[in-house]
C-alpha positions as CSV (number, residue, x, y, z in Angstrom):
1,M,0.0,0.5,0.1
2,S,1.3,3.7,-0.6
3,T,-1.2,6.3,-0.2
4,V,-3.4,6.9,3.6
5,A,-6.5,6.0,1.9
6,E,-5.4,3.0,0.6
7,A,-4.0,2.2,4.1
8,E,-7.1,2.5,5.7
9,Q,-8.8,0.8,3.7
10,V,-7.0,-2.6,3.9
11,V,-6.9,-1.7,8.1
12,K,-11.3,-1.4,8.1
13,K,-11.5,-4.8,6.1
14,L,-8.6,-7.0,8.1
15,V,-11.0,-6.0,11.0
16,E,-14.0,-6.6,9.6
17,G,-12.7,-10.1,8.6
18,G,-11.8,-10.7,12.1
19,A,-8.7,-9.4,12.8
20,T,-7.8,-9.1,16.4
21,A,-4.7,-6.6,16.1
22,I,-2.9,-5.4,12.9
23,K,0.6,-5.8,11.9
24,V,3.2,-4.3,10.4
25,S,6.8,-5.1,9.0
26,L,9.3,-2.3,9.3
27,E,12.6,-3.4,8.3
28,P,15.5,-3.0,5.6
29,G,16.9,-6.5,5.8
30,G,20.0,-7.1,6.2
31,E,20.7,-7.4,9.7
32,D,23.7,-9.3,11.2
33,G,22.6,-12.9,12.4
34,A,18.9,-12.4,11.8
35,P,17.2,-15.6,10.6
36,W,15.1,-14.4,8.4
37,M,17.9,-13.0,6.9
38,M,19.2,-16.8,5.7
39,P,17.9,-19.0,3.0
40,H,15.2,-20.6,3.5
41,G,14.4,-23.9,1.7
42,E,15.0,-23.3,-2.2
43,N,13.8,-19.3,-2.0
44,P,16.9,-16.9,-1.7
45,V,16.7,-13.4,0.7
46,P,15.5,-10.8,-1.3
47,A,18.7,-8.3,-1.8
48,T,18.3,-4.8,0.5
49,P,17.3,-2.9,1.3
50,W,13.7,-4.0,1.2
51,P,11.1,-1.3,0.6
52,M,9.3,0.0,4.1
53,L,5.8,1.9,4.4
54,P,6.0,5.3,4.4
55,E,5.7,7.3,7.7
56,P,2.4,8.8,6.6
57,V,0.8,5.1,5.4
58,V,2.2,4.1,8.9
59,K,0.3,6.9,11.4
60,A,-2.8,6.0,9.0
61,I,-2.6,2.2,9.8
62,V,-2.5,2.9,13.7
63,S,-4.8,5.7,13.9
64,K,-7.8,3.9,11.8
65,A,-7.0,0.5,14.0
66,H,-7.0,2.5,17.2
67,A,-10.4,4.0,15.9
68,L,-11.5,0.7,15.7
69,K,-10.3,-0.3,19.0
70,K,-7.7,-2.8,17.6
71,R,-3.6,-2.5,19.1
72,V,-1.4,-2.0,16.1
73,I,2.2,-4.9,16.5
74,A,5.0,-3.9,14.5
75,H,7.9,-5.8,13.3
76,V,11.3,-4.1,13.4
77,S,14.7,-4.9,13.6
78,E,17.1,-1.7,13.5
79,N,17.1,2.4,14.1
80,T,15.1,3.4,11.1
81,G,11.9,0.9,11.6
82,F,12.1,1.2,15.4
83,K,12.3,4.9,15.1
84,R,8.9,4.8,12.6
85,A,7.2,2.4,14.8
86,V,7.7,4.8,17.8
87,D,6.7,7.9,16.3
88,A,3.5,6.4,14.6
89,G,2.2,5.0,18.1
90,V,2.3,1.4,17.8
91,D,1.5,-0.8,21.0
92,E,3.5,-3.6,20.7
93,L,6.9,-4.5,19.2
94,A,6.6,-8.3,17.9
95,H,10.2,-9.4,18.5
96,M,13.4,-7.8,20.3
97,P,15.0,-5.8,17.4
98,C,18.1,-7.3,16.4
99,S,20.6,-5.0,15.4
100,A,21.6,-2.2,18.8
101,I,19.2,0.2,19.2
102,D,19.6,4.0,19.5
103,D,19.6,4.5,23.8
104,G,16.9,7.5,23.4
105,L,14.7,6.0,21.1
106,L,14.4,2.9,23.8
107,K,14.0,5.5,26.2
108,T,11.0,6.9,23.8
109,A,9.3,3.6,23.6
110,V,9.2,2.8,27.0
111,D,7.8,6.2,28.2
112,K,4.6,5.7,25.6
113,G,4.4,2.5,27.0
114,I,5.0,0.0,24.1
115,R,5.0,-3.4,25.2
116,F,7.8,-5.8,24.1
117,V,7.3,-9.5,23.1
118,T,10.8,-11.5,23.9
119,T,11.9,-14.1,21.5
120,I,15.0,-14.0,22.8
121,D,15.8,-17.5,22.2
122,T,14.7,-17.8,18.5
123,L,16.4,-15.0,17.9
124,S,19.5,-15.7,20.1
125,S,21.9,-15.6,16.5
126,C,21.1,-12.1,16.6
127,G,24.0,-11.6,19.4
128,M,25.0,-8.6,21.2
129,G,23.0,-6.3,19.9
130,L,19.6,-8.5,20.8
131,H,21.0,-9.2,24.3
132,G,22.4,-5.3,24.6
133,N,18.4,-4.2,24.2
134,A,16.9,-6.3,26.2
135,M,19.2,-5.2,29.3
136,K,18.7,-1.1,28.5
137,L,15.1,-2.1,27.9
138,A,14.9,-3.3,31.5
139,G,17.2,-0.9,33.1
140,K,14.2,1.8,31.8
141,G,11.1,-0.1,33.1
142,A,10.1,-2.0,29.8
143,K,7.2,-4.4,29.6
144,F,8.3,-7.6,28.5
145,I,6.0,-10.2,27.0
146,Y,7.1,-13.7,26.6
147,G,7.2,-15.1,23.1
148,S,8.6,-18.3,21.2
149,E,8.6,-19.0,17.6
150,I,6.3,-22.3,18.0
151,A,7.1,-22.9,14.4
152,H,11.0,-23.7,14.4
153,D,11.6,-27.3,15.1
154,N,14.3,-26.1,17.4
155,V,11.9,-24.8,20.0
156,P,10.0,-27.2,22.5
157,W,6.2,-28.2,22.4
158,G,6.0,-27.2,25.8
159,I,6.6,-23.5,27.4
160,N,10.1,-22.8,26.1
161,G,12.1,-22.6,28.9
162,E,15.1,-21.0,27.9
163,E,13.1,-18.2,26.5
164,M,12.6,-17.7,30.0
165,H,16.2,-18.2,31.4
166,M,17.2,-15.5,28.9
167,I,14.6,-13.0,30.2
168,L,14.9,-13.7,33.8
169,H,19.1,-13.2,33.0
170,L,18.6,-9.9,31.0
171,T,16.0,-8.4,32.7
172,S,16.9,-9.1,36.2
173,G,20.1,-6.9,36.6
174,A,23.0,-7.8,38.8
175,T,21.2,-9.9,41.3
176,T,18.4,-11.9,41.0
177,D,15.3,-12.8,43.8
178,F,12.4,-14.5,43.6
179,Q,9.8,-11.7,42.5
180,D,12.0,-11.7,39.5
181,V,11.4,-15.2,38.9
182,V,7.7,-14.7,39.5
183,N,7.9,-11.3,37.0
184,V,9.2,-13.7,34.2
185,F,6.0,-16.5,34.8
186,K,3.4,-13.3,34.7
187,A,5.0,-11.9,31.3
188,V,4.5,-15.9,30.3
189,T,0.7,-16.3,31.3
190,S,-1.4,-13.5,32.8
191,E,0.5,-10.4,31.1
192,A,0.7,-12.1,27.8
193,G,-3.4,-13.6,28.4
194,K,-4.1,-10.0,28.9
195,R,-2.3,-8.5,26.0
196,L,-4.3,-10.7,23.5
197,G,-7.5,-8.9,24.7
198,V,-9.8,-11.7,24.4
199,N,-10.8,-12.1,27.8
200,P,-9.4,-10.2,31.1
201,L,-8.8,-14.0,33.3
202,L,-6.9,-15.2,30.3
203,G,-3.8,-16.5,31.4
204,Q,-5.1,-17.4,35.3
205,L,-5.7,-20.0,37.0
206,V,-9.0,-18.8,38.4
207,P,-12.9,-19.8,38.1
208,G,-14.4,-18.7,34.6
209,A,-10.8,-18.2,32.8
210,P,-10.8,-19.5,29.1
211,A,-7.5,-21.1,29.8
212,D,-5.8,-24.4,28.9
213,I,-3.9,-25.8,31.3
214,I,-0.2,-27.8,31.8
215,A,1.0,-29.4,34.8
216,V,4.6,-30.3,35.2
217,R,7.0,-33.1,37.4
218,G,9.1,-30.7,39.6
219,N,8.6,-26.9,40.6
220,P,9.3,-24.8,37.4
221,F,10.2,-22.2,40.2
222,E,13.5,-23.7,40.2
223,R,14.1,-24.9,37.0
224,F,12.2,-23.3,34.1
225,K,13.3,-26.3,31.7
226,I,10.7,-28.6,32.9
227,L,8.1,-26.3,31.7
228,E,9.1,-28.1,28.4
229,Y,8.2,-31.0,28.9
230,P,4.9,-30.9,30.3
231,A,3.2,-34.1,32.0
232,L,-0.9,-33.4,31.4
233,V,-2.0,-31.1,29.0
234,M,-5.9,-30.1,29.2
235,S,-7.1,-27.8,25.7
236,G,-10.6,-26.6,25.7
237,G,-11.5,-28.8,28.9
238,Q,-10.5,-32.1,27.0
239,I,-7.0,-34.1,28.4
240,V,-4.6,-34.4,25.6
241,V,-1.4,-35.4,27.5
242,N,-1.7,-37.3,30.7
243,K,1.3,-38.8,32.0
244,F,0.1,-38.8,35.6
245,A,-2.3,-41.6,34.9
246,K,-1.9,-45.0,36.3
247,K,-1.7,-47.8,33.6
């Protein structure tokens, strides 16, 4: 899309079609270590720089989505796209940016209340740019939401314990206490549920919550890793896996 009118029409059509959020991609490509810069099967990576939505169009997308009570999520990876997303007023970043982001831009994003989906484990090949962004954002009081790329074959079918470990390591500072661990669990459950906007109880184990349930052997507050191998899985009220059952 290239015009404000076209952008508004596309957003309207998506919402009418049932979209719960609008996502925009704002990146020129070329980031070192980014998995999307690597060939996938027979499809080569397109030459960079990639085209990016103009600033007025991005602002129109955000404005129209907000008018229709939908949040806007942005995929950004470096300073140019990050600034465009922040200036437009997006609500959430779908990934931790791969390249190092200017400190001033990070502060502005936090001050505007933008939420950050982590996916640190999936994008770990991005290296210190990714990790530095997470640590700086944590120091500025940013709000994080757990995110893990389930489609990747190296991501466990349970909750990604390595992702939780990285969130804890990069956001808790020089010392870690139990509240830091609790905050990571909230990012994975109740805080993530709130951001989906489906039901205020989503992500909580309380009466009336539309949550699926997993159970594990051991104490996940002591060892995140066991969440990757749930012994009980309930979905939609049905037991899918039950390794506790007597044979």
